[in-house]
N, C-alpha and C positions, 0 to 999 in steps of 0.2 A: 611494409606498413599499408594499412587500408587506404585506398584512394577514392576520389570522387568518381572516377570512371568505374570502379568496382560497384559503387552504389547505383550509378546510372544503369549499368548492365543488370543489376538485381531488379531495378524498377521495371525494366523491359520484360524480364522473365515473369515476375509475379503479378503484374498489374491487372491481369484478367481474373485473378483468383482472390485478390485481397481488396477489402472494402476501404475506400478512401474516407477515413473517418473525418467528421466535421471538426473545424477549429472555431468553436462557438464563442461569441463575445458574451461576457458576464457583466451586465449593468450593475448588479448588486455588489460584486466584489471589486469592480472598478471603483465604485464610490468609497467602499470601505478601505481600500489600500492606497488610493490616490494615483493609481495607474490605469492604463487601458488593459484589462485582463481578458485573455482568451484561453479556453480549455481545449486541448487536443484530445479528443475522446476516444482513446484506444480501447477503452472498456467496451466499446460497441462492436469490436471485431467478433466474428463468429464464435471463436473460442474464448472470448472475454478478455483478451490481452494482446499486446503488440507482438508477443513471442512467435506467433504463427508466421510473421513476415520472414524472420531469419530461418525458421525451420523449413519453410517452403523453398526459399532460395537455395538452401543447402541441398535439399532433396532434388531440385531441378538441375543441380550441377553434377549429380552422380552419373557414373557410366551405367550402361545397360547391365553389366555384370554385377555392379554394386547394388543396383535396384533389385536384381533377381535374388541376391543373398539376403537383403533386408537391412534395416537400420536399428540402432539401439540408442537409448538416451537415459540419462539419470535426471530426475527432476522431482521437486516437491509439489508440482501442480501445473503452472501455466505453460512452461516449455513442454511438459508431457502432453498436454492437450493439443498444442500446436503441431507437434511432431505426429501424434496419432491421427489427427484430423486430416492433415495434408498427405501423409503417407498413404492412408487408406484411399483417399481420393485419386491418388496417382498410381494405385495398384501395387504399392510397396508394403511388405510386411514390416511391422514395427513392434519392438519390445521396449517397454519403459520400466525401469527400476525406480521405485519410489520408496522413501522411508516408511517404516511400518506405521509411524504416527502421522502420515500425510493426511490432510483434511479429507474426510469421506466424500464430500461433494466432488473434489478434484479427482479422486481415485475412480469414482463411479463414472464421471464424464469421460475420463481417459479410456476406460473400457468401452463406453458407448461409441466412442469415435473409432473403435476398431483395433486398438492396441492390445497386445498381451501384457498385462501388468504384473510385475513381480514386486512384492513388498519385502524389503530387506533392510535391516539395520535400524538404528535409532536416530540416524542423522543423514543429511544429504551426503556427507563425505563417505559414509559407509555404503550408501546406495551407489555413489559414483564408483567406488572401488569394485563393487560387484558387477556393475555394468561394464566396466573396463575389462574385467576377467572374462565375462561372457563374449565381449567383442572379439577377444583373441581366440577363445575356444570355438566360437561358432562362425567366425569369418564375417562378422557384421560390420557395417560402417557406423562409427560413433558420431552422433550429432551433439556437439557440446552446446550447453545452454548460452554461452557468451564468448568463449575464448577461441573463436574460429572466424576467419576473415569472411567466409560466405555468410555466416550468421550475422556478423556485425554489419555487413553490407545490406542484408535484408532489413535489419532494424533501421539502418540509415535512410531508408525510403520515407520514414516519418519526416525526416528533415527536408527532403525534397518537396514533400507535400506542404509542409509549413511555409516554405518559400513561395510556392504557387498560391496558397490560400491567403497569405498575408506577407507580401514582400517587404513591408515596412517594420517588421518586428525588430525590436532592439535587444530583447532578452528572452532566452528560452530556458525554462527550469525543468530539469529532468531527474527522476529518481535513479539512483545507482545501486546495483547489487555487485555483479562481477564486472560491469562496465560495457557490455555489448551495446545496449541502447544508446547511451550517451556518446560512445565512440562513433557510432554510425551517424547520429544526428550532428555531432560536432564537426566531423569531416565534411558532411554534405553542406552544412550551412556556412561554416567558416571559409571553405574554399570558394564559395560563391560570394559571400559577404563577410569579409574579415572583421567588420565592425560589430557584428552581433555578438552579444555576450552569452556564453553557455555556462550555466550554473548547475552543478550536481547536488543532489540531496541524499544523505544516508541517515540511517537510524543511529543514535548515539551509542546503542548497544553493540553495533557491528560496523564501525567506520573503516572498513577494510581498504577501500580505495583512497580515502583521505590519508590514512596512515602510509599506504604504499607510495603515494605521490610525495609525501614528506620525506620518506626514506629512499625514494627512487628504486624501490625493490618490493615485490610482493611479500607480505607478511601474513602468517597464519594466526588469526586471532582466536582466543578461547571461545568455546561454544556459548551462545546466549540465546534466550528466548525473546521473541519480539512479535508484536501483532503485524509487523510488516514482513511477513515470512517470505514474500516474493523477492525481497532484497537482502535476505538474511544470508549473506555470503561471507564466509570467514576469510577468504583469500582472494584478492583481486587477480584478474587474469594477466598472464604473462604477455599476451598479445594486445590486450586492451590498455594496459598501463602506459605504454609509450604514446599511444594515441591520446589518452586522457591528459597526460603530462604536457603534450604539445598543444592541444586544442581547447581544453576546458579551462575557463577563467577562474573558477572558484568552486570549492566543495564545502557545503555546510551540513550541519546535523540537526535533527529534531528528535525529541524524546517521545515516549510512548503516549503520554497524555495529550501531547500536541497532535500526534497522528490521530488519536481517537477523536479529538475535537474536530479535526479537519474532515474526517469521515462523516461525522454528524452534520457539519455545516454543508457539505456537498449534498448530502441526502435531503436535508431540510430546505435549504435555500435554492439549490440548483436542480433538485430531483434527479441527482446523479449518484449511482451506486459505485463506490470505489473500494477496493480492498486496501489494506494498510500500505502496501508498497505503492499502489496507485495514487494514494492521497498524500504521500510524503512531500512531493514538490509543493503542493498547495499548502501543506502545513508550514513549510518554511516561509512561504509568501505571507500567509495570514498572521504568522507570529512575528513578522518583522525581521526575519533573519537575513534578508537580502539587501537591505538599505537602498531601496528603490523609491523613486518619486517621479511621477509624470512620464513613465516609460510605457512602451507597448510591449507587454509581457505575455508570452505563451507558456502555459503550464501543461506538461504532458501528464494526463491521467492514464497511467500505464496499464491498469487492469481493474476488473470489477468482480473477480471470482472470490467471493467471500461467503463463508458458511453462515447460514442464517442464525445459528446459535451464537457464533462469535460476534456477528453483527449486533445481536441483541445486547450482549455484554458491553460491546464497544459503545453502543448508544447510551447505555446507562452510565458508563464512565465519562462519556462526553457531557452528559447532562449534569453530572456531579461537578465536573470541572467548570462548566458554564454557570453553575449556581442555580440550576433549575430542578435539581433533585438534591434533597438535604435530609439528614436524619438528626433528630434531637432526642435526648433522654430528659424526661420531665418528671419531677416528683409531684404526686397528687395525693390527696386524702383517699384512703382505701375504704370508701363507703359508697353506697348507692348514689349515683348522680355525679360522682367526682370526675369520671371520665367523660360523661355527657357534657359537663360544664366546660372542660378543656377543649373538647372537639368543637363546641359551639363558639368558643373564643377564636379558634383557628379559622373556622368557617367565616367568621365576621370579616376577615381580611382577605377572603377568597383564595386561601392556600388549600390545595387539594390533598387530602390524606390518602396515601397509597397503602400503608400498612401500619398496624398498631400491635405491639407486643408488650404484654404485662410481664413484669419481672419482679416477683415477690421474693422468692426463695434465694435468688442469687445476686441480689442487689443490696448494697449497704445503706438501707433506709430504716427509719424508725418503725416500730410496730405501729400500726394504724395508718401507715403510708405505703405506697407502692411506686416503683419506677416504671414508667411507660416509655418505650422506644417508639417514636413516631417517624415514619418516612413520608416526606411531603414533596409534592410538585409545587414549584414556585415560579415566579416570572424572572427571577435572577437575584443578583446581590442586594439590590435595594429592597426587594420584597422580603428577603431573609432578614435584613436589618429591621424592617417594620415588624416582623414576627418576633424578633428578640425584644424589641421595645415593648410589645404587647405583653409578652410573658413576664418581663420585669415589672411592668405597671400592675399586673394582676397578682404579683407576689409569688410566682412559680419559681422554684429552684430548677435550673436546667443547665445542660451542657450540649454543645454541638459535637456529634460523633463523626459526621462526614459532611 
């Protein structure tokens, strides 16, 4: 099993090549949650996530012959970039097998970091199988994304940094996919300070580690799509599970809308870009999943590699959940000035119209009327209630669509 000494040796190996990311205090979210909140900003690493710590530590433990033959990995993105970047820097040839549907930005960056990228299969599991076959056929060293002691030890250096940066931490919240990051952090911190609580967070769509801990055996969950693709792991690691069972105090889950809202809040309030997996821990904190009060809490923001198109959609979903983007269908007289009057009423309460769609042919309205779908920016739930009262007072028939 992983030990504190393994992590300390990893720290000595990688310290000259890895950025010691800040553990920044958040005044805003400390006030909102009633805790002293700190963010460990691993999204600021060169490749945009903590994954490069474990990848580099593994590469530095290879023999000269293994380095000469090269390495291979399977990944949907962050692990791929970490392996590619540090393998290239250390003069080691790398091959990364990625699912065909991997985000374009992650594929492009992996290539830019110097790896040969092979797109294969519809899922991580199929990419993994292909990478394993190539490992055997070409004599390459496989660098697992999480289920490897050297990788876990590299990720555990985050825990050593947290202790140095804030020795009085009482709770650390960590996203979980296969369990490599939380295993390393938990061993590093619990072996030094057994009183610190380590809480893991998974998406409700793929709670593989939570289920594995409950059953005390890894289980393979059905495929599921989630915006937290970085922790979308169907089966917990065989090596990480015993560590998590021993050292991690609790595992909670968050849903898609909560993750989307967390991404939006981090972007808007903290000016921090986080991907879905990176924001999962914060989602659990801000949604009250952790039952904390008055604690010194560090939340690990694991990564910030998010496609701008996905970010745009997530922001819109977050705005809808937060009540700042809403759509109504309103019936108005179908004559000149009807729409002008409605938009004037909306403007009078300072709601901003984003989109207007007339729907004559496909709406069940009387002749002489039309249905108008209006998408609005508002200040939140109270502003929406004000809008509803206005429409009622002016005699408009309406329904809220989103």
